[in-house]
N, C-alpha and C positions, 0 to 999 in steps of 0.2 A: 099616552102623550110623553116624547119628550122634548124636556125642558135642562137648558146647563146654562152655568155661567163660566163664562169664557172670560181670563185672563190673561194679556200679552204685556212684553213689556217692550217700551220701546224710548229711544231717546229725546227727551220733552221737547227737545227743537226741534223734531218728527211733525210732534203733533200740532195739530190744527184745535184750537177749539171751537170748533163747529162742529153739533150735530151730525146733516149729513157729509159729512167729510167724514168722520171719526166711524158713522157706521155702513161705510165704505169699506173702508182703512179695516175695520174688524169682522166684516163677512168676505175680504182676502182674508185675510187670516185665518178662520175660521175653514172655510174652502180648505187650507194650508194644513191645517190643525197639528199634522204624521210625524210632517218635515218640520215643524216651528216650536211640536213639542221635543222633538226629537234632537233641535237644537238650543231645547231648553229655556226659548223667551214666550213661550205658552203654556198654557195649565190653563184644564177646565176638572169644574165639579156638574155630575149629575143634578139633581133635582134635592140633593141634600144638602146641597150650601148652607141651608137656613139651622141644620140640625150640627154643621158644622162649626160653625157662628155662636150655637150654643154649645157647646165642647167647650168651646175659649170661653163665652162666661164666667166658666166658671174661674179661671184663673182669678176673676172680681173674688172671689170666697176664697179662692188659697192664701190669694198676696195681694191685701188692701193694698198696700207702695205700686202695684203695677198699674193703676191707673187705669187709665180702659184703652191701651194701648192691644187690649184682646178682642179690639173693633175693629182691628186696621186690616186684618187679611182679610175677609171676605165683605165688610159694610164703607169700610174708612173708604173717604176719599170726595169725592164733590161730584154730584150728580151731574151733567152735561144737557140741556133745557134744548130740548125743538125751538129749532128760529121757528119761525111765518110761514116758510118755506119749505119745511123736512115735512118726508113722508110721518102720517101718522105709526105707519108699520115698521116704524123702527125702530128695533130694541130699544129699553133704557142702557143708557152707558153712563160711565163713572172714571175721574181718572183720581187716583193716589201719586201725588207728585214725589218725587224723588228723595224727601226729606222724609215723608210718610213710606217711604216704602223699606227707607232704613231701621225708622222704628218699627218696623212690621215683622223685617227680617231679623232684626233685634230680636223682638218679641218672639217669633215662632222658635230661636236659635236656643234661647231662655227657657222654654215651657216647659215643665215634665208630661210628658205624655200618658207615662202612666198614673202619675197624680190628677190630673184631668182626669182621665177616664173615669179613678176611683173617685171621686168625687159629685162626678153626670152620667155613668153609665146605664144609670135607670130610666133612664129621658127615653134613649136608645136601644135601647133590647125593648122591644115591642110582644107581646103578647107571642107566645108559640114561638119566636124568634132564636136565632144560635150565635149565644153573644162570644163565642170566641170568633165568630164568621161576623158579627157589625162589627167589632175590634178592629177587626182586622182593615174592615175596612174605611173603619176610620183613623187606624192608624195610618194608612196608604195615601188617604188624601192629605192629613198632618207633614208623612216626609215630601212629599209633592210640593205641597208651599214652600216648605223649608228651604229646599232647592230652588224652588222658581224665587222665591223673595232673593234670597241670600242670592241669588246671581244676580238677578236684577240690582241690589241693592252696589252690588259690588261694581257695577257698571256704571252705576247713578242715572240707573234706567227710572222712567215712570211706567205705572202699571193704568192701562185703560183697562178697562170692565166693562159686559156685553151681557145682557141676558137673551137667549135664545128660544124660542118656546116656537 
């Protein structure tokens, strides 16, 4: 089964706080993911996004002053509720507003991947797994998220998130 968390940067003024509209917007963005990824306005994480969030949670242990900024890149923002007439098969959606996007970008720019990994890697290297390969996968996600949130913050954009299953 394929499941992905898809994030799309967009000007806040272009977002309708309507689940049906946002689901259609995100579906079109998903259909155009290669072009949007190349343009730097979209990113997706396969089924391991929860583990990426868990990696960022190690920042809470490393730096008590970091607050809960580590929660922003994956699960931050607010959910968009289904309206009474929304298609129940539409994906779960969330919006991370521009101030939160800037905070997420700041967290990602300032956190040391190596320190996170050294504090949490045992959780992610499962029995018989190749640690170097798993580390590289998480590092790739981290770098993609750094770039994505950095560009979105610089543009003053919000981030819309959908989970596709």
